[in-house]
C-alpha positions in Angstrom: -6.2 17.7 -27.5 -3.1 17.5 -25.3 -2.1 14.0 -24.4 -3.7 13.1 -21.1 -2.8 10.3 -18.7 -3.0 9.0 -15.2 0.1 9.7 -13.1 1.3 7.8 -10.0 3.1 9.1 -7.0 4.2 7.5 -3.6 6.9 8.0 -1.1 9.3 5.1 -1.0 9.4 4.4 2.7 5.6 4.3 3.1 4.9 2.7 -0.3 3.1 -0.3 1.3 0.0 1.9 2.1 -1.0 3.0 -1.4 -2.3 1.5 -4.7 -3.4 4.9 -6.1 -3.3 7.1 -9.2 -3.6 10.9 -9.5 -4.4 13.1 -12.5 -2.6 16.0 -13.9 -3.9 19.3 -12.7 -5.2 20.5 -16.1 -6.8 17.1 -16.7 -8.5 17.1 -13.3 -10.1 20.5 -14.1 -11.1 19.5 -17.6 -12.3 16.0 -16.8 -14.1 17.0 -13.6 -16.2 19.7 -15.3 -16.7 18.4 -18.8 -16.4 14.6 -18.7 -17.6 13.7 -15.2 -20.7 15.9 -15.3 -22.2 16.5 -18.7 -21.5 13.3 -20.7 -22.1 11.0 -17.8 -25.5 12.6 -17.0 -26.4 12.4 -20.7 -25.4 8.8 -20.9 -27.4 8.0 -17.7 -30.5 9.7 -19.1 -30.1 8.1 -22.5 -29.7 4.6 -20.9 -32.8 5.0 -18.9 -34.9 6.3 -21.8 -33.8 3.6 -24.3 -33.2 0.7 -21.9 -30.2 -0.2 -24.1 -28.3 -2.1 -21.4 -27.8 -5.1 -23.7 -25.2 -3.1 -25.7 -23.2 -2.3 -22.5 -20.2 -4.2 -21.2 -19.2 -3.8 -17.6 -15.7 -5.0 -16.8 -13.2 -5.2 -14.0 -9.8 -3.9 -15.1 -6.7 -5.2 -13.4 -3.4 -3.4 -14.2 -0.2 -5.3 -13.5 2.6 -3.6 -11.4 5.5 -1.9 -13.0 8.9 -1.1 -11.6 8.2 2.4 -10.2 8.2 2.1 -6.5 4.7 3.5 -6.2 3.1 1.0 -8.5 4.5 -2.3 -7.2 1.0 -3.5 -6.1 -1.0 -3.0 -9.3 -4.3 -1.2 -9.8 -8.0 -1.9 -10.3 -10.7 0.0 -12.0 -14.1 -0.5 -13.6 -14.9 -0.1 -17.3 -18.3 1.0 -18.7 -18.3 0.4 -22.4 -21.5 1.1 -24.4 -21.0 -0.6 -27.8 -24.0 1.2 -29.3 -22.9 4.8 -28.9 -19.1 4.3 -28.2 -19.0 5.7 -24.7 -16.0 4.0 -23.1 -15.0 5.1 -19.6 -12.7 3.8 -16.8 -13.9 4.5 -13.3 -11.0 4.9 -10.9 -11.1 5.1 -7.1 -7.5 5.9 -6.8 -7.4 9.7 -7.5 -5.7 11.9 -4.9 -4.2 15.4 -4.8 -0.6 15.3 -3.5 -0.5 19.1 -3.3 -3.1 19.2 -0.5 -1.7 20.7 2.8 0.1 18.3 5.1 -0.4 15.4 2.7 2.5 13.3 4.0 1.5 13.9 7.6 -2.1 13.0 6.9 -1.0 10.0 5.0 1.1 8.7 7.9 -1.8 9.1 10.3 -4.2 7.4 7.9 -6.2 10.6 7.3 -5.8 10.9 3.5 -8.8 11.2 1.3 -9.1 9.7 -2.2 -11.7 10.2 -4.9 -13.6 8.3 -7.6 -13.0 9.8 -11.1 -13.7 8.8 -14.7 -11.3 8.8 -17.6 -11.7 7.9 -21.3 -10.6 4.3 -21.7 -8.1 5.0 -24.5 -6.1 7.4 -22.2 -6.3 4.8 -19.3 -4.8 2.2 -21.6 -2.2 4.5 -23.0 -0.8 5.3 -19.6 -0.2 1.6 -18.7 1.1 0.8 -22.2 3.6 3.6 -21.8 5.1 2.0 -18.6 4.9 -1.6 -19.8 2.1 -2.8 -17.6 -0.6 -5.1 -18.8 -4.3 -4.4 -18.5 -6.6 -7.4 -18.1 -10.3 -7.1 -18.6 -12.9 -9.4 -17.1 -16.3 -8.8 -18.7 -19.0 -9.4 -16.1 -22.1 -11.4 -16.9 -24.6 -8.9 -15.5 -28.3 -8.6 -16.4 -29.7 -5.4 -17.9 -31.2 -4.5 -14.5 -27.9 -5.1 -12.7 -26.0 -2.9 -15.2 -28.6 -0.1 -14.8 -28.3 -0.3 -11.0 -24.5 -0.3 -11.2 -24.4 2.7 -13.5 -26.8 4.6 -11.2 -24.5 3.7 -8.3 -21.5 5.0 -10.2 -23.2 8.3 -11.0 -24.3 8.7 -7.4 -20.7 8.0 -6.2 -19.4 10.6 -8.7 -21.4 13.4 -7.1 -19.1 15.9 -5.3 -20.6 15.0 -1.9 -20.0 11.2 -2.4 -16.8 10.7 -4.5 -14.3 11.4 -1.7 -13.6 8.7 0.7 -11.2 7.9 3.5 -8.5 5.7 2.0 -7.1 2.7 3.8 -4.5 0.6 2.1 -5.6 -2.8 3.4 -9.3 -2.3 4.0 -10.7 0.4 1.7 -8.8 1.0 -1.5 -9.0 1.0 -5.3 -9.5 -2.8 -5.3 -12.1 -3.2 -2.6 -14.3 -0.3 -3.8 -15.0 -1.8 -7.3 -15.7 -5.2 -5.7 -18.1 -3.7 -3.1 -20.1 -1.7 -5.6 -20.5 -4.8 -7.9 -21.7 -6.9 -5.0 -24.2 -4.2 -4.0 -25.7 -4.1 -7.5 -26.0 -7.9 -8.2 -29.4 -9.5 -8.0 -28.9 -12.4 -5.6 -25.7 -13.4 -3.9 -22.2 -13.3 -5.2 -20.3 -16.4 -4.0 -16.6 -16.9 -4.2 -14.8 -20.2 -4.6 -12.8 -21.5 -1.6 -9.3 -20.3 -1.5 -6.2 -22.2 -0.3 -4.4 -18.9 0.6 -6.0 -18.3 4.0 -2.7 -18.6 5.8 -1.2 -15.6 4.1 -0.6 -12.4 6.1 -0.7 -8.8 4.9 3.1 -8.6 5.4 3.7 -11.7 3.3 1.5 -10.5 0.5 3.0 -7.1 0.1 6.5 -8.4 0.6 5.9 -10.6 -2.5 5.1 -7.5 -4.4 8.3 -5.7 -3.4 10.6 -8.8 -3.6 12.8 -7.0 -6.1 13.0 -3.8 -4.1 14.6 -4.7 -0.7 14.5 -1.2 0.6 10.8 -0.8 -0.1 10.3 -4.1 1.8 12.4 -2.8 4.6 10.4 0.4 4.9 7.2 -1.6 4.9 8.4 -4.0 7.6 9.7 -1.2 9.8 6.2 0.4 9.9 4.0 -2.7 10.0 3.2 -4.2 13.4 1.9 -7.4 14.9 -1.5 -7.3 13.1 0.2 -7.5 9.8 1.5 -11.0 10.6 -2.0 -12.4 11.3 -3.6 -14.8 8.8 -6.1 -13.2 6.4 -9.3 -14.4 4.9 -9.9 -14.7 1.2 -11.9 -11.5 1.3 -9.2 -9.6 3.1 -6.7 -10.7 0.5 -8.7 -8.9 -2.2 -7.1 -5.6 -1.3 -4.5 -6.6 -3.9 -5.7 -6.4 -7.5 -4.3 -9.7 -8.5 -6.1 -11.5 -5.8 -9.4 -9.9 -6.7 -8.8 -10.9 -10.4 -8.2 -14.5 -9.3 -11.4 -14.6 -7.1 -13.6 -13.0 -9.8 -12.6 -15.6 -12.3 -14.0 -18.3 -9.9 -17.0 -16.3 -8.5 -20.6 -17.2 -9.3 -23.9 -15.3 -8.9 -26.7 -17.3 -7.2 -30.2 -16.0 -8.0 -33.6 -17.6 -8.5 -32.3 -21.0 -7.7 -29.6 -20.9 -10.4 -25.9 -20.1 -10.7 -24.1 -18.1 -13.3 -20.5 -17.3 -13.6 -19.6 -13.7 -12.7 -17.0 -13.4 -15.5 -18.1 -14.4 -18.9 -15.1 -13.2 -20.9 -11.5 -12.5 -20.0 -9.1 -10.7 -22.3 -5.9 -8.8 -22.4 -6.5 -5.1 -23.4 -2.8 -4.1 -23.0 -0.1 -6.8 -23.2 2.8 -6.5 -20.9 5.6 -4.5 -22.4 9.2 -3.8 -21.7 9.8 -2.2 -18.3 12.9 -0.3 -17.2 14.0 -1.7 -13.8 15.2 1.0 -11.5 18.3 0.2 -9.5 17.8 0.2 -5.8 20.5 1.4 -3.4 23.7 -0.4 -4.1 23.6 -2.3 -0.7 20.7 -4.2 0.8 19.4 -3.5 4.3 21.1 -6.7 5.5 24.4 -5.7 4.0 24.2 -2.3 5.6 23.4 -3.9 9.0 26.3 -6.3 8.7 28.6 -3.3 7.8 27.4 -1.5 10.9 28.1 -4.6 13.0 31.7 -4.9 11.7 32.2 -1.2 12.4 30.8 -1.5 15.9 33.0 -4.5 16.7 36.1 -2.6 15.4 35.3 0.4 17.6 34.6 -1.8 20.6 38.0 -3.5 20.2 39.7 -0.1 20.0 37.8 1.1 23.1 38.8 -2.0 24.9 42.4 -1.4 24.2 42.2 2.3 25.3 39.9 1.5 28.2 37.7 4.4 27.2 34.4 4.6 25.3 33.8 6.9 22.3 31.0 9.3 23.4 30.6 10.5 19.8 29.8 7.0 18.6 27.4 6.5 21.5 25.6 9.7 20.6 25.3 8.9 16.9 23.8 5.5 17.6 21.4 7.0 20.2 20.2 9.7 17.9 19.6 7.2 15.1 17.8 4.9 17.5 15.7 7.7 18.9 14.7 9.0 15.4 13.5 5.6 14.3 11.7 5.3 17.7 9.9 8.6 17.1 8.6 7.3 13.8 7.3 4.1 15.4 5.8 6.1 18.3 3.9 8.4 15.9 2.5 5.4 14.1 0.8 4.3 17.4 -1.7 7.1 16.8 -2.2 6.3 13.1 -5.6 5.1 11.9 -3.8 2.4 10.0 -4.8 -0.6 12.2 -1.7 -2.7 11.2 0.8 -0.1 12.5 -0.5 0.6 16.0 1.1 -2.3 17.8 4.7 -2.6 16.6 7.0 -4.6 18.9 10.1 -3.1 17.2 9.4 -0.1 19.4 10.8 -2.1 22.3 14.3 -1.4 21.0 13.7 1.6 18.8 11.9 4.2 20.8 12.4 7.9 21.8 13.9 7.0 25.2 17.6 7.6 24.1 16.9 11.3 23.8 16.3 11.6 27.5 19.6 10.0 28.4 21.6 11.6 25.6 22.8 14.7 27.5 24.3 12.5 30.3 26.0 10.2 27.8 27.4 13.2 25.9 29.0 14.5 29.1 30.4 11.2 30.1 28.2 10.9 33.3 27.0 7.8 34.9 23.5 6.8 33.6 21.1 3.9 33.9 20.5 4.0 30.1 22.9 1.0 29.4 20.9 -1.2 31.8 17.6 0.0 30.4 18.8 -0.8 26.8 19.9 -4.3 27.8 16.5 -5.0 29.2 14.9 -3.6 26.1 17.1 -5.8 24.0 15.8 -8.9 25.8 12.2 -7.8 25.4 12.9 -7.0 21.7 14.2 -10.5 21.1 11.1 -12.0 22.8 8.9 -9.9 20.6 10.5 -11.4 17.5 8.6 -14.6 18.2 5.3 -12.7 17.7 6.2 -10.3 14.9 8.4 -10.4 11.8 11.0 -7.6 12.1 12.5 -5.7 9.2 15.6 -7.2 7.6 18.7 -6.4 9.6 16.9 -5.0 12.7 18.2 -7.9 14.9 21.8 -7.0 13.9 21.2 -3.3 14.5 19.8 -4.2 17.9 22.9 -6.3 18.6 25.1 -3.3 17.8 23.2 -1.3 20.4 23.6 -4.1 22.9 27.4 -4.0 22.4 27.4 -0.4 23.5 25.8 -1.5 26.8 28.3 -4.3 27.2 31.4 -2.2 26.7 30.0 0.4 29.2 29.3 -2.3 31.8 32.8 -3.9 31.3 34.8 -0.7 31.4 33.0 0.6 34.5 33.1 -2.7 36.3 
């Protein structure tokens, strides 16, 4: 059989939305028809007839990040391992088809659908071993009845009418789906230990994942709005696989007046290997912003001496400002809740396009006054929202354009 694996893909500037995997086209066809239908139904019938749940291990799989930009947040899956007949499958809620029409546009608007799929465990581990990521297994202490209920839920979710769901990075992803299905199938109540991490925001958590990739962090912080800076609860933090792993280790099941630990065994299936660190752009966002400021000051000094502004430089800055503004304006209509209210739009918005013709012709315009007011509002907004690295400096460069126009026309 041809070597089969799970492939990952994500655009760099919107990488903070996605902890997903997708399968090769030939594997999707083969697995969907052969593996996901025939063997799974056979195993389900066999399990019901023989009541052999004692030989089954159900585990939460947590895959550590690796250095590809699309996998900086890790991944979660469920393992169904029947020690009696050798059936060993990983259930993965992160499958998507990048080739679907308007994928990027749908992704930006939060309209992307993802699927539950199953893959032989050996291929699942091979993929992560090949990129140097570790795979941690937490074997769950479930009763035979809970295992049977869980497997029936998995089979139901694998049906064509059920396996597709509307993906949301923070609220409904490959980490929250396994957690939810486990909670639904447990007899009694699944209780989590208190956490000391309630003060963490979504922005802080994903920034820690991209700490070695400043441009990924920059892209995240450009798109995220005020809601991403709000404190999260323990349950909300479980959108990240490492947080879910931590909470499962300390979770207990309360049933019939007794407690039992959710996780009975924890082991490393794939040890962390050597990872190739990809070099980001040579300069960080802050360095680029400082370079822009130096260039802006130099141009301003030259304009002051000539007593004349450079319309080309004005136009370039206005176009860049407007393009970023268009992106932020579009995100207002996204179904991603954390992008709808983004105070960076106070300074970076589509308004420059309306005044660009007048500026290009050297005509008098109110744009420089409007931009000055927007700068003040932008700075006030920074008390309520964390802005992307270097955005204050870029805003200052834009304010300098207003200042030179005011001074030369005074």
